[in-house]
C-alpha positions in Angstrom: -15.0 13.5 -15.8 -11.7 14.5 -17.5 -10.2 15.7 -14.3 -10.3 12.1 -12.8 -8.0 11.0 -15.7 -5.3 13.2 -14.1 -5.4 10.9 -11.0 -5.2 7.8 -13.1 -2.1 9.1 -14.9 -0.5 10.1 -11.7 -1.0 6.8 -10.1 0.5 5.0 -13.3 3.5 7.3 -13.2 4.1 6.4 -9.5 3.9 2.7 -10.3 6.4 3.1 -13.1 8.8 5.1 -11.1 8.5 3.1 -7.8 7.4 -0.5 -8.8 9.0 -2.3 -5.8 7.4 -3.0 -2.4 8.3 -2.9 1.2 8.1 -5.7 4.0 4.5 -4.8 5.0 3.5 -5.7 1.5 5.5 -8.8 1.2 2.9 -11.4 1.8 0.3 -10.0 -0.6 2.8 -9.4 -3.4 4.2 -13.0 -2.9 0.8 -14.5 -2.9 0.0 -12.8 -6.1 3.1 -14.0 -7.7 2.4 -17.6 -6.4 -1.3 -17.6 -7.6 -0.1 -16.6 -11.1 3.0 -18.7 -11.3 2.1 -22.0 -9.4 -1.8 -22.1 -9.4 -3.0 -24.7 -7.1 0.5 -26.2 -6.3 0.4 -24.7 -2.8 3.6 -26.6 -1.8 5.6 -24.0 -4.0 4.1 -20.9 -2.3 6.2 -18.5 -0.3 4.0 -18.2 2.8 4.4 -21.8 3.9 8.3 -21.1 4.3 7.8 -17.6 5.5 4.4 -17.2 7.1 4.9 -13.9 8.8 3.9 -12.9 12.3 0.2 -13.3 11.6 -1.7 -15.1 8.7 -3.2 -12.9 6.1 -6.1 -13.7 3.8 -5.6 -14.8 0.2 -8.9 -13.2 -1.0 -7.4 -10.1 -2.1 -4.6 -11.6 -3.9 -7.0 -14.0 -5.5 -9.0 -11.2 -6.9 -5.9 -9.4 -8.3 -4.4 -12.5 -9.7 -7.9 -13.4 -11.5 -8.0 -10.1 -13.3 -4.2 -10.2 -14.0 -4.0 -13.7 -15.2 -4.8 -13.2 -19.1 -2.3 -10.6 -19.5 0.2 -12.7 -17.4 -0.4 -15.5 -19.7 0.4 -13.3 -22.7 3.5 -12.0 -21.0 4.6 -15.5 -20.3 4.0 -16.6 -23.9 6.0 -13.8 -25.2 8.9 -14.5 -22.9 8.7 -11.1 -21.2 10.6 -10.8 -17.9 8.6 -11.7 -14.7 9.0 -8.2 -13.5 6.3 -7.2 -16.1 3.7 -9.1 -14.1 4.7 -6.9 -11.0 3.8 -3.8 -12.8 0.6 -5.5 -14.1 -0.4 -6.8 -10.6 0.0 -3.3 -9.0 -1.7 -1.5 -11.8 -4.7 -4.1 -11.4 -4.9 -3.3 -7.7 -4.8 0.4 -8.4 -7.5 0.0 -11.1 -9.9 -1.6 -8.5 -9.3 1.2 -6.1 -9.6 3.8 -8.8 -12.9 2.3 -10.1 -14.3 2.6 -6.5 -13.0 6.1 -6.1 -14.4 7.0 -9.5 -17.9 5.9 -8.4 -17.5 7.9 -5.2 -16.6 11.1 -7.2 -19.4 10.5 -9.7 -22.0 10.2 -6.8 -20.5 13.3 -5.2 -21.2 15.2 -8.4 -24.8 13.9 -8.3 -25.4 14.8 -4.7 -23.4 17.9 -4.3 -22.6 19.3 -7.8 -19.9 19.3 -10.4 -17.7 21.8 -8.5 -17.4 19.8 -5.5 -16.6 16.7 -7.4 -14.0 18.5 -9.5 -12.3 20.0 -6.5 -12.4 16.7 -4.6 -10.1 15.3 -7.5 -7.7 18.2 -7.4 -7.3 18.0 -3.7 -6.7 14.3 -3.9 -4.3 14.9 -6.8 -2.3 17.2 -4.6 -1.8 14.6 -1.8 1.0 12.1 -2.1 0.3 9.3 0.3 -3.3 8.4 -0.7 -2.7 7.9 -4.3 0.8 6.3 -3.7 -0.7 3.7 -1.3 -3.7 2.7 -3.4 -1.5 0.6 -5.9 0.7 -0.9 -3.0 -0.4 -4.4 -1.9 -1.0 -3.7 1.7 -3.9 -5.2 3.6 -5.2 -1.5 4.1 -5.0 -1.1 0.4 -7.1 -4.2 -0.3 -9.5 -2.9 2.2 -9.6 0.5 0.6 -11.7 -0.5 -2.5 -14.4 -2.0 -0.1 -14.4 1.1 2.0 -14.9 3.3 -1.1 -17.6 1.1 -2.4 -19.3 1.4 1.1 -19.0 5.2 0.9 -20.5 5.1 -2.6 -23.5 3.1 -1.3 -23.8 5.5 1.7 -24.0 8.4 -0.6 -26.6 6.6 -2.7 -28.7 5.9 0.6 -28.5 2.2 0.0 -27.9 1.2 3.5 -28.1 -2.5 2.9 -25.3 -2.5 0.2 -23.3 -0.3 2.7 -23.5 -2.9 5.5 -22.5 -5.8 3.1 -19.6 -4.0 1.6 -18.5 -2.7 5.0 -18.7 -6.2 6.5 -16.6 -7.4 3.7 -13.9 -4.9 4.5 -14.1 -5.5 8.2 -14.2 -9.3 8.2 -11.9 -10.0 5.3 -9.1 -7.4 5.4 -9.0 -4.9 8.4 -11.0 -5.4 11.6 -10.4 -1.8 12.8 -12.8 -0.7 10.1 -15.6 -1.7 12.4 -15.1 1.7 14.1 -14.7 3.7 10.9 -17.7 2.3 9.2 -19.6 1.5 12.2 -19.7 5.3 13.0 -21.2 6.1 9.6 -23.8 3.4 10.3 -24.6 4.8 13.8 -25.1 8.2 12.1 -27.6 6.8 9.7 -29.5 5.1 12.6 -29.4 8.5 14.5 -30.8 10.3 11.5 -33.5 7.5 11.0 -32.3 6.6 7.5 -32.5 3.0 8.5 -33.6 0.9 11.5 -32.0 -1.4 13.9 -33.9 -4.3 12.4 -32.5 -3.8 9.0 -29.0 -3.2 10.3 -29.2 -6.4 12.4 -30.6 -8.6 9.5 -28.0 -7.6 7.0 -25.2 -7.6 9.5 -25.8 -11.0 10.7 -26.1 -12.5 7.2 -23.0 -10.7 6.1 -21.1 -11.8 9.1 -21.9 -15.5 8.5 -21.3 -15.5 4.8 -18.0 -13.5 4.8 -16.4 -15.3 7.7 -17.4 -18.7 6.1 -15.8 -17.5 2.9 -12.7 -16.5 4.6 -12.5 -19.7 6.5 -13.1 -21.8 3.4 -10.5 -20.1 1.2 -7.8 -19.3 3.7 -7.9 -22.5 5.5 -7.2 -24.2 2.1 -4.2 -21.9 1.3 -2.9 -22.0 4.9 -3.3 -25.7 5.1 -5.0 -25.3 8.5 -8.3 -24.0 10.0 -7.9 -20.4 10.1 -9.8 -17.0 9.9 -7.0 -14.6 9.3 -8.5 -11.2 10.3 -9.8 -12.9 13.5 -6.3 -13.8 14.2 -5.0 -10.3 13.4 -7.6 -8.7 15.7 -6.7 -10.9 18.6 -3.0 -10.1 18.0 -3.1 -6.5 17.5 -6.1 -5.4 19.8 -6.5 -8.0 22.5 -2.9 -8.8 23.0 -1.8 -5.3 21.9 1.3 -7.0 20.3 1.6 -4.3 17.5 3.3 -2.0 20.0 6.4 -4.0 19.4 6.7 -2.2 16.1 7.0 1.3 17.8 4.6 3.6 19.7 3.7 7.2 19.1 1.9 9.7 21.5 -2.0 9.9 21.5 -1.9 13.2 19.3 0.4 11.9 16.5 -2.3 11.3 13.9 -3.5 14.9 14.4 -0.2 16.7 14.7 2.1 14.7 12.6 1.0 11.7 10.4 -2.3 13.2 8.9 -1.0 16.7 8.4 1.9 15.4 6.1 -0.6 13.3 4.2 -3.5 15.8 3.5 -1.6 19.1 3.5 -2.9 22.4 4.9 -6.0 22.7 2.6 -8.2 20.0 4.3 -8.0 21.1 7.9 -8.8 24.8 6.8 -11.6 23.9 4.7 -13.5 21.3 6.7 -14.9 23.8 9.4 -16.1 26.1 6.5 -17.9 23.1 4.8 -19.7 22.1 7.9 -20.6 25.6 8.8 -22.2 26.5 5.3 -23.6 23.0 4.5 -24.9 20.8 7.4 -25.1 17.8 5.1 -21.3 17.4 5.5 -21.4 17.0 9.3 -22.6 13.4 8.6 -19.3 12.9 6.6 -16.8 14.6 8.8 -17.9 13.6 12.4 -17.4 9.8 11.7 -14.0 10.3 10.2 -12.7 12.5 13.1 -14.3 10.2 15.5 -12.6 7.3 14.0 -9.2 8.9 14.1 -9.8 10.0 17.7 -10.7 6.5 18.9 -8.0 4.8 16.9 -5.4 7.2 18.5 -5.8 5.2 21.7 -3.7 2.3 20.2 -0.1 3.1 20.9 1.2 1.8 17.5 0.4 4.4 14.9 0.9 4.3 11.1 -0.7 6.6 8.5 -2.1 3.4 6.7 -4.2 2.6 9.7 -6.4 5.7 9.3 -6.0 6.6 5.5 -9.6 5.5 4.8 -10.7 8.7 6.2 -8.7 10.8 3.8 -11.0 10.5 0.6 -14.0 11.4 2.7 -12.3 14.3 4.4 -11.3 15.5 0.9 -15.0 15.6 -0.1 -15.9 17.7 2.9 -13.0 20.0 2.2 -14.0 20.3 -1.6 -17.4 21.7 -0.4 -15.6 24.3 1.7 -13.5 25.5 -1.3 -16.7 25.4 -3.5 -18.3 27.8 -1.3 -15.7 30.4 -2.2 -15.3 29.4 -5.9 -19.2 29.5 -6.5 -19.3 33.0 -5.2 -16.1 34.1 -7.1 -17.9 37.1 -8.7 -19.6 38.4 -5.6 -16.6 40.3 -4.1 -12.8 40.7 -3.9 -12.7 38.7 -0.7 -13.9 35.6 -2.4 -11.4 36.1 -5.1 -8.5 36.6 -2.6 -9.6 33.4 -0.8 -9.6 31.3 -3.9 -6.1 32.7 -4.9 -4.8 31.7 -1.4 -6.4 28.1 -1.8 -4.9 27.7 -5.2 -1.5 28.7 -3.7 -1.8 26.0 -0.9 -2.8 23.5 -3.6 0.3 24.4 -5.5 2.4 24.1 -2.4 0.9 20.7 -1.4 1.3 19.3 -5.0 5.0 20.4 -5.1 5.5 18.7 -1.7 4.0 15.6 -3.1 6.3 15.6 -6.0 9.3 15.9 -3.7 8.0 12.9 -1.6 7.9 11.0 -4.8 11.4 11.8 -5.5 12.4 10.5 -2.2 10.2 7.3 -2.6 12.0 6.5 -5.9 15.2 5.8 -4.0 13.5 4.0 -1.1 13.5 0.5 -2.5 17.3 -0.5 -2.8 16.5 -4.3 -2.4 14.4 -4.5 -5.6 16.8 -2.4 -7.5 19.7 -4.6 -6.4 17.9 -7.8 -7.4 17.1 -6.3 -10.8 20.6 -5.1 -11.3 22.1 -8.4 -10.3 20.7 -10.0 -13.3 22.6 -7.5 -15.6 26.0 -8.2 -13.9 25.9 -11.9 -13.8 25.6 -14.1 -17.0 22.2 -15.8 -17.3 24.1 -19.2 -18.1 26.2 -19.1 -14.9 25.5 -21.2 -12.0 24.2 -19.0 -9.2 23.3 -19.7 -5.6 22.2 -16.1 -4.3 21.5 -15.2 -0.8 19.6 -12.0 0.0 19.6 -10.7 3.5 16.8 -9.0 5.6 17.3 -5.6 4.4 17.2 -6.6 0.7 14.0 -8.7 1.3 12.5 -5.9 3.2 13.1 -3.2 0.6 11.8 -4.7 -2.6 13.4 -8.0 -3.4 10.4 -10.3 -4.1 9.7 -13.4 -6.2 8.6 -11.2 -9.2 12.2 -10.1 -9.3 13.7 -13.6 -9.5 14.0 -13.7 -13.4 16.2 -16.7 -13.9 14.4 -20.1 -13.2 17.8 -21.9 -13.3 19.2 -19.9 -10.3 18.8 -20.5 -6.6 17.3 -17.4 -4.8 17.7 -17.9 -0.9 16.4 -15.6 1.7 17.0 -17.5 4.8 16.7 -15.3 7.8 19.1 -14.4 10.6 22.3 -16.0 9.1 25.4 -14.6 10.9 27.4 -12.5 8.4 30.7 -14.2 7.5 29.5 -17.5 9.0 29.9 -21.0 7.2 26.3 -20.7 6.3 26.7 -17.5 4.2 30.1 -18.6 2.7 28.4 -21.5 0.9 26.7 -19.1 -1.5 28.2 -18.1 -4.7 26.7 -14.6 -4.6 25.3 -12.3 -1.8 23.1 -9.1 -1.7 23.8 -7.7 1.9 23.2 -4.5 3.9 26.3 -2.5 3.2 26.2 -0.5 6.4 26.5 -3.6 8.7 27.6 -6.7 6.9 30.0 -5.7 4.2 33.2 -5.5 6.2 33.2 -9.2 7.0 33.2 -10.3 3.5 36.3 -8.3 2.3 38.8 -11.2 2.4 36.4 -13.7 0.9 34.4 -11.9 -1.8 34.8 -9.3 -4.6 32.4 -6.3 -5.1 30.1 -6.5 -8.2 28.3 -3.3 -7.5 26.5 -1.2 -4.8 23.1 0.3 -4.8 22.3 3.7 -3.1 19.2 4.5 -1.3 17.4 7.4 0.3 19.0 9.2 3.2 17.7 12.6 3.7 16.6 15.9 1.9 18.8 18.9 1.8 18.5 22.4 0.6 19.8 23.2 -2.9 20.4 26.2 -5.0 18.7 24.7 -7.9 14.9 24.3 -8.7 13.0 22.8 -6.5 15.8 23.9 -4.0 15.7 20.5 -2.5 18.0 17.6 -3.3 17.6 14.0 -2.4 20.7 12.6 -0.7 21.5 8.9 -1.2 24.0 6.7 0.5 25.2 3.1 -0.3 22.7 0.6 1.1 23.1 -2.8 -0.6 26.4 -4.5 -1.9 26.4 -7.2 -4.3 29.3 -9.8 -3.5 30.8 -12.6 -5.5 32.7 -15.4 -3.8 36.5 -15.1 -4.7 36.5 -18.9 -5.2 33.5 -18.8 -7.3 35.1 -20.5 -10.4 37.0 -23.0 -8.4 33.9 -24.0 -6.3 31.6 -24.1 -9.1 30.7 -27.8 -8.5 29.5 -27.0 -4.9 27.3 -24.3 -6.2 25.9 -26.6 -8.9 25.0 -29.2 -6.1 23.0 -26.5 -4.5 21.3 -25.9 -7.8 20.6 -29.5 -8.1 18.9 -29.6 -4.6 16.6 -26.7 -5.6 
C-alpha cells in the first residue's frame, strides 16, 4: 500500500521538526530516558524526585526502551549526543502505532475494498492532530496502539483477541477506554457475533493477568504497591480532580475540539456512509456514543477522545468511495468528488499551518539545546530551569553534558537566595526576567509561538513569535567558580 508510506513520511517529518515534548508527556519521556541510561538503577530515576500528580505505568516506556536499546547502544558507542535517542524513542513509539494502523488499513482493504482503504489513508494524511500525537509519549498515545490492534481484531471478527487487547488498553493505560471499546463489544453482543459467556471468560482472565502484570512491574519501579491506572481512575473519575485543569461545556468535543482535528470531510461523509452501507453503523455508533458519554466529564481535551478518529475516518472513507466508485455515472458524482477533493486540500493546508505553529511551541527544549552551544563544555555549570522551561521541552534527553548540574527544583522564588546560587538560569522571560537584571547577564533569548496573523504572502498566514525563555549567567560567575564547583561535587 504505497499510499500508507506517505503517512509514515509525514510522521517522521513532524518528529524531526518538533522533537521536544510538553508537560503531559514528561513522565513517559523521562522514564524512557532513565530505562535506557540507568537500567535497573532506580535510585537515579526522575520519577522518584518528581512523581507527578498521579503515578503512571512503566509498561509503555519499557516496550519503547527495549526496542530502542540496540540503536541507543550504538549511539552511545559512537559518542553521539543524547538527543539522538530522543528522536529514536519517539520514532519507535510512532512505529508501534503506525504498525497497528497499517494492520487496520490492510484489514479495511480486505473487508471493504481498496478504494476505502486508500481514501482512509488520505483523510488521515490531511488531519494534523492524530498523526502529530501518535509519536508523542502521552499515556493516550501508548493506549492508541492497543486500541488500533483491538479494532484490527474487531474487523477480523476475532472477538477473543479484541477483548484481550482492549483489556490491556483499559487496565494498563487509559481506563476511559472501557466506554469506547465496551460499546464495540456491546454491539457485537447485540449482533450475536459473540456470547456473554465468551466475553465473561476472556474478560475475567484478561483482568487478572493485566492487573497482576501492572502491579508487579509498576510496584517495582515506584517502590511501593501500586496499580497506576486504578489510581488515575479514582483521581479523575471518582474524585473528579481533573477539573482543576480547566472545564469546557458539554458540547465542546462536537463543536470545537473534534472539528479542528478531523476537518469538514468526516462529518459530511459519515451520514452518507451509514445510509448507503449499513455495515458502517457498527463502527460509527460506538464512536459517537463514546464521545457523547465522555462529554459528561467537565475537563475536556482532544487526546481523551482521539481514539475515535481513525475509526471515524474509515466510515468517512466509505462515504467518499460511494461517489468515487460512481464517477462515470453522472456529472453530479464528478462534481461531488471535486468538492471533496477541495475540502481535502483545505484540511491538508490547515494541517501544515498547525505544524508551522507547533514547531515554535517548545521553547524550553530549544533553550536547553541552545544553551549547550553558548557555554563551553569544559565550564563548571550549575544550571536551574524553571517551570516553563521544563513544561515546554527541557527533558533529560536534552542534558548533554554529564559534568554539569541540571536543576529543576520547583516553586523557587525569582531573585531569591536559592536562585542566586546557580551559575546559570533558564527562566520565563515574561514574568521572571526583570528581577535578575542587576545580578545576571543575558546569554540569549528563545522565541515561542504567540498567534497567527494574516499575511500578503503565501500561505497568507504568518506565525508570530514572542520572547519566551531567557538564558542568564551570573555576573560574578568567574569569581564564584568555587561555589559552583562545590555544587557540581555534590551532584
